[in-house]
N, C-alpha and C positions, 0 to 999 in steps of 0.2 A: 932489201928491196928499198928503191929509191920513192919516197914519199912521193904520191900524187901532187901535182900543182894546181893549187887554186885558179878556177877560172871566175870567181864570183864579179869580179869587178868588170869582167867584158860582157858577162851575163847582164849585169844590172846597165851599163850601157845601151846594149841591146835593147831589153824589156821597158827599159825607161824608168817605171815606178818600182820602188822598192817590194811593194805587198808581190808586186807579177813575178818579182825575182824571187822571192823565197818561195813562192808558191811552186814554181817551178824546180828551183834547185831542191826542194823535198820530194816534189814528182819524181822527178829524174832518179832521186836517189834509190827511192821505192820502186823505180822501174815503169811506173804508169804516166804518161805524160797526158795533160787536158789541157789542150791550148784554148778552147771556148771559155772554160774555167777560170785557168791561168789570167786570160786577156781582162776577165769580168771583175777580177780583183783591184783593179788598177784604182778607180777611186776610194779605196781605201787606202790609199797611199797620202802621207801629208796627216796621219793622225784622224783618218775619216774627211773625205772631202776638203784637207787643207784646215781641220778643224782644229789641229795640235794636239789632239788625246794619242792613244795609245798608238806607236809607231806601226806602218804600213808592214814593216818586216814580222812583226807577230800576227797581224792579220792572215797573211799569207802562208807562213807556215802553219797556222791552226787549221786553215782551209786543206791543206795538203795531210794531215795527220789525221783528219776527219776522214777525208777520202781513203787513206790508208788502213784506219779502224773499219771502214763498212767492209772492204776486199778481207778483212779478215776475220768478220765474227757475222756468221750467220743471223745470231738474234739481235733484233733492231736494237733491244734497250740495251745491250751488253756494248752494244758498237757505239752506241749515243756516252754512254759511261767511261770508256777507256778513252773516246775522243777529249773528254771532258778532261780527266786524269792526267792523258799525254799533254793536253794545252798548257794544266797547272807547271808539268814538267819544263816546259818549253819558256814559258812565262817567267819561271824562277832562273833558268838558264840568262835568259835577255837580260834579267836585273842585275844580275850578275856581273855581266858584262858593260851593260851600258848606264848602271847606277841609275835609271830611270825608265820608265814606259812611257813616256810622252813624247810624241816626235818636237811638241814645241820647245821640252825641257833640253831636248838632246842638240836641236838644232840653235836655240835660242832666236828665233825667227817666228813672225807673224803671216802664215801664208795667206790669212783672210783677207791682206790688203796688197795692193801692188808694188807699194812701198817696201813691205815684208818679204815679198817675195824677189825685190830688187837687190835687199840686202843679204838676202840668201845668196843669192849668186853671185853679187859684188866681192861678198867678203869671203868667199872659196868655200861656204858651208858644204855644199854638194862632196867635198874633199872630204868631210868630217863625216859623211854619210857612206859613201864609197869602203872606206877604211874599217866603220864599225861591220858592216854589212861584210867584207872579208875575214874580219875575226870573228865574226858570229856564225857565220857559216856552218862550221865544221861542228861547233856547238849545240848548234840549233838542230842539225842531224843527229849526234849522239842524244840531247835531251829527248827529242821525240821516239828513238828508239826505245831508249829505258822508258819513257812513259807509256806507251804502248804496249810493251813488257810486262808492265806493273799490275798486279791484280787490284782493281777499286776494291776497298772495304765500305763495308755497313751502306749497303746499297738498297732502294726501294724494289720492288717487284718489277716495276717498269720505269725506270730511268725517264726525265723529262729534261730538254733544255727548251728556254722560251727563244731561242733562236731559232731552233727547229721545228717549233711550233708557227712561227712566223712563217717559215718556208712552206708548212703543210698546207695552211690556212691560204695561201699565195696559187697552191696545188701543184708544188715541188715534188720530186721523188723521194723514194726511203735515202736513196744515198746522197743527194742534195741534204736532207734533213741531217742525217751523219756528219757531213761535209762540216756544216755550220755549228755543231752541238758544241764546241769547246769555247765559242762566243758567250755558253749561258753568263749570266750573273755579271756583268760587265768586264768578260773574258774570263774564262778559268776562274770563276766566281769568285775574281777581286775586286768587285764592287767597282769599277773604273766605268768607261764610255760605254754606252748600252750595245750588248751584242744585238740585242734582237734587231734593232736599228740598223747594224750593220749589214745583219744577212738581210733584211728587205732591200737596201742598198744595191748587195751583189747580187739578188735576183732578178730584180729589174734590170742590172745591167748585162747578166747572162742571157735574157731574151732577146736582149737587142743583138749579144755579139752573136747567138745562133744564126739570127737573120742576116747578119754581116752587115747590119748597117750601123756599129757601133765603133765610135773613135774617140781614146781619152782626149779631154780638153779639163782645164782646170775650173771653168764654168760650165756646169748641166743643167738646164734648166729642170729637167725632168728628176733629175735626184735631188736637186732643189727642194722640188716641192713634198720629196718625202723627207725632209729634214725640217722643214717648215712645221707639216704635219704632228710630226713628232714633239717641236719643240712647243704647240699650242697644247699638246695633250698632256706633256708634262711639266707645265709652267717654266717651261724654260731651264728644266734640269738637266742634262747630259750624263752624270753619275748614275749607273745604277743603284749604289748603296743610298742615295739621295732622293731616287725616285721610290723606290722601295721601302725606304727607312729602315733598313737592314742591311749586313754583310753575310752571305752565305758560306757559314763553315764547312757543310758538306754537301752532295749531290742529293741526299735525300731529303734534307732542308729546302733545297731549291725544288726540288722535283713537288713537294708537297705545298711550297707556296704555290708555284702555278698551278697542280691540281685543285688547290682550294681557290680558284679566282685571280689569286694573284697577277698583276699585269695583262689581264685578259683585254680589258678596253683598249690597251695601246698597242697588244697583238692584233687586232682586230683593225684598228686605225693605220699600223704598217701593211698589213695584208692589203688593204683596200688602195692605199695611195697610189 
């Protein structure tokens, strides 16, 4: 049988943002498209609103993994645990392909400045992103499926994700809580840029997308307020491991940290922003 030709680059050109692209590609693979939710992932491109942290491809893939985990598991805690585990698989796959998780390192560009954005365009860096997306797409799908099929071990009675707690306090649904679950602990418990903040940005954008008044722009005052409030609360730290003072080795460790009040104030700040 002839292999199906990849249309990743075409999808990327149409969707515009790498996060949107991979949310769509994985949702399509699982058979459930979610237009508003996919659109709301746009600000996570560029390493979270052009901040240069985890590549938007990762955030989009994790959201799709969470959506599929919710569909597969009736138990809420089990769905969260599988979403985190599958996100870890996706993250490992991406590192193997890109050799870095961070947009800034992959593109060698600073998107926070107009000069950096111009450099990205003039030097042909978008081609690097298109090439990476094309190569990683089948690997992302495979790692997501393998991760979702794996049974998480050493689980607490009710697994918790910091990102899911933000969504809960904002008033999101159980499905939305599971969709962001993999953001936990700096994305798949890796200690990188805060997943709780990314969840708040996604939820804020989702509300606007559902009202039909959201259009992706590089500068968004409403979302920038979230980042400002976040930085003020964390003393201008972005990485989860620096905010929490530790890296979480297991879902159980992360769950206990959150249940014991860890990041409680930050979660409330993000939910109110």
